[in-house]
C-alpha positions as CSV (number, residue, x, y, z in Angstrom):
1,X,0.0,0.0,0.0
2,X,1.2,3.5,-0.7
3,X,2.6,5.2,2.4
4,X,0.0,7.5,3.8
5,X,0.1,8.4,7.5
6,X,-1.8,11.7,7.8
7,X,0.8,14.3,6.9
8,X,3.6,11.7,6.1
9,X,2.9,10.5,2.6
10,X,4.5,9.2,-0.5
11,X,5.6,12.0,-2.8
12,X,5.0,11.9,-6.5
13,X,3.2,13.4,-9.4
14,X,4.3,15.2,-12.5
15,X,7.0,17.9,-13.1
16,X,5.9,21.3,-14.2
17,X,9.5,22.0,-15.5
18,X,10.8,18.8,-17.1
19,X,9.4,17.0,-20.1
20,X,8.9,13.3,-20.1
21,X,12.2,11.5,-20.7
22,X,12.4,9.0,-23.6
23,X,12.5,6.0,-21.2
24,X,9.1,6.9,-19.9
25,X,7.6,7.1,-23.4
26,X,4.6,4.8,-23.8
27,X,4.2,4.1,-20.1
28,X,0.5,4.3,-19.1
29,X,-0.3,7.1,-16.8
30,X,2.7,9.2,-17.9
31,X,1.9,12.4,-19.8
32,X,4.1,14.8,-21.6
33,X,5.9,15.8,-18.4
34,X,8.3,13.8,-16.2
35,X,6.5,11.5,-13.9
36,X,7.9,10.7,-10.5
37,X,8.8,8.6,-8.7
38,X,10.5,5.9,-10.7
39,X,10.6,3.4,-7.9
40,X,9.5,3.0,-4.2
41,X,10.6,1.4,-1.0
42,X,9.0,0.4,2.3
43,X,9.0,3.7,4.2
44,X,6.9,2.8,7.2
45,X,9.0,3.0,10.4
46,X,7.2,0.0,11.8
47,X,7.9,-2.4,8.9
48,X,10.9,-0.9,7.0
49,X,14.5,-1.0,8.1
50,X,16.4,0.1,11.1
51,X,19.4,2.3,11.2
52,X,22.2,2.1,13.8
53,X,24.1,5.0,15.1
54,X,27.1,5.3,17.5
55,X,26.5,3.0,20.4
56,X,24.7,0.4,18.4
57,X,21.3,1.7,19.2
58,X,18.7,0.8,16.5
59,X,16.3,3.5,15.3
60,X,13.5,3.0,12.8
61,X,14.1,4.6,9.4
62,X,11.2,6.0,7.5
63,X,10.5,7.9,4.3
64,X,13.4,9.0,2.2
65,X,15.8,8.1,5.1
66,X,14.8,4.5,4.5
67,X,14.2,4.4,0.8
68,X,17.4,6.2,-0.3
69,X,19.9,3.9,1.4
70,X,17.9,0.8,0.4
71,X,18.1,1.8,-3.3
72,X,21.7,2.8,-3.0
73,X,22.5,-0.7,-1.7
74,X,20.5,-2.3,-4.5
75,X,22.5,-0.3,-7.1
76,X,25.8,-1.0,-5.3
77,X,25.1,-4.7,-5.4
78,X,24.2,-4.5,-9.1
79,X,27.5,-2.5,-9.8
80,X,29.4,-5.3,-8.0
81,X,27.5,-8.0,-9.8
82,X,28.2,-6.4,-13.2
83,X,31.9,-5.7,-12.3
84,X,31.4,-2.0,-13.3
85,X,29.7,1.2,-12.4
86,X,26.2,1.1,-13.9
87,X,25.8,4.8,-14.1
88,X,22.3,6.2,-14.9
89,X,20.0,3.1,-14.4
90,X,16.6,4.6,-15.1
91,X,16.4,3.3,-18.7
92,X,17.4,-0.2,-17.5
93,X,14.8,0.0,-14.7
94,X,12.1,0.9,-17.2
95,X,13.2,-1.8,-19.6
96,X,13.0,-4.4,-16.9
97,X,9.7,-3.1,-15.6
98,X,8.3,-3.4,-19.2
99,X,9.5,-7.0,-19.5
100,X,8.0,-10.3,-18.4
101,X,10.4,-10.1,-15.3
102,X,8.5,-7.1,-13.9
103,X,6.4,-8.9,-11.3
104,X,9.4,-10.9,-10.2
105,X,11.8,-7.9,-10.0
106,X,9.4,-5.5,-8.4
107,X,6.6,-5.5,-5.8
108,X,3.9,-3.6,-7.6
109,X,2.1,-1.3,-5.2
110,X,-1.5,-1.1,-6.4
111,X,-3.4,0.4,-3.4
112,X,-3.4,3.6,-1.5
113,X,-2.8,7.2,-2.4
114,X,-0.7,10.2,-1.4
115,X,-3.4,12.5,-0.3
116,X,-2.5,14.8,2.6
117,X,-4.7,15.5,5.5
118,X,-4.2,19.0,7.0
119,X,-6.3,20.8,9.6
120,X,-7.5,23.0,6.8
121,X,-8.6,20.1,4.6
122,X,-7.6,17.3,2.4
123,X,-5.2,17.8,-0.5
124,X,-6.1,15.1,-2.9
125,X,-3.2,13.2,-4.3
126,X,-2.7,10.4,-6.8
127,X,-3.9,6.8,-6.6
128,X,-1.5,3.9,-6.7
129,X,-2.4,1.3,-9.4
130,X,-1.0,-1.6,-11.5
131,X,2.3,-0.9,-13.2
132,X,3.8,2.5,-13.0
133,X,1.9,5.2,-11.0
134,X,2.8,8.7,-9.7
135,X,2.7,7.5,-6.1
136,X,5.1,4.5,-6.0
137,X,6.6,4.4,-9.5
138,X,7.1,0.7,-10.5
139,X,7.1,-0.3,-6.9
140,X,9.7,-1.6,-4.5
141,X,12.6,-3.8,-5.5
142,X,12.9,-7.6,-5.1
143,X,16.7,-7.2,-5.0
144,X,17.3,-11.0,-5.4
145,X,15.8,-10.7,-8.9
146,X,16.5,-7.1,-9.8
147,X,20.2,-7.0,-9.1
148,X,21.2,-9.7,-11.6
149,X,18.9,-8.2,-14.2
150,X,20.5,-4.8,-13.9
151,X,23.9,-6.3,-14.0
152,X,23.0,-8.3,-17.1
153,X,21.7,-5.2,-18.8
154,X,24.9,-3.4,-18.0
155,X,27.0,-6.2,-19.5
156,X,25.0,-6.1,-22.6
157,X,25.1,-2.3,-23.1
158,X,21.5,-1.5,-22.1
159,X,22.2,1.0,-19.3
160,X,23.7,4.5,-19.8
161,X,26.7,5.8,-17.9
């Protein structure tokens, strides 16, 4: 489910500055402007990951503080698996997401939204749905499947540095 805890919600939507990049062409629910996010991660502090700080104390990570290091680790593992720096992986992520491997490489988030509830009212956001959506992108990674796919694409020249 898309992360939505009152005022803590998944970001997302469409850029007002940047046009749609070529790798998003033909993706349902994208328009003529850049759709974000490309991917997601579990951002709920009660179910996501823990971070440790000096003294070995574990603290729950949530939101971008959880998603960013998780995706950095996935890409670092793919770099290592490929034996080279993958560089800009968005075209490869979209190619994998459009392939038969999609539902193995990603956990598609199909429920929830990113509406925000403020004391002054509700700011209606976007709905998650099958495939790419402007709340959770393609979904969260299944690193066991996604890492070797990204590395394979890199070895065969599908990613851009």
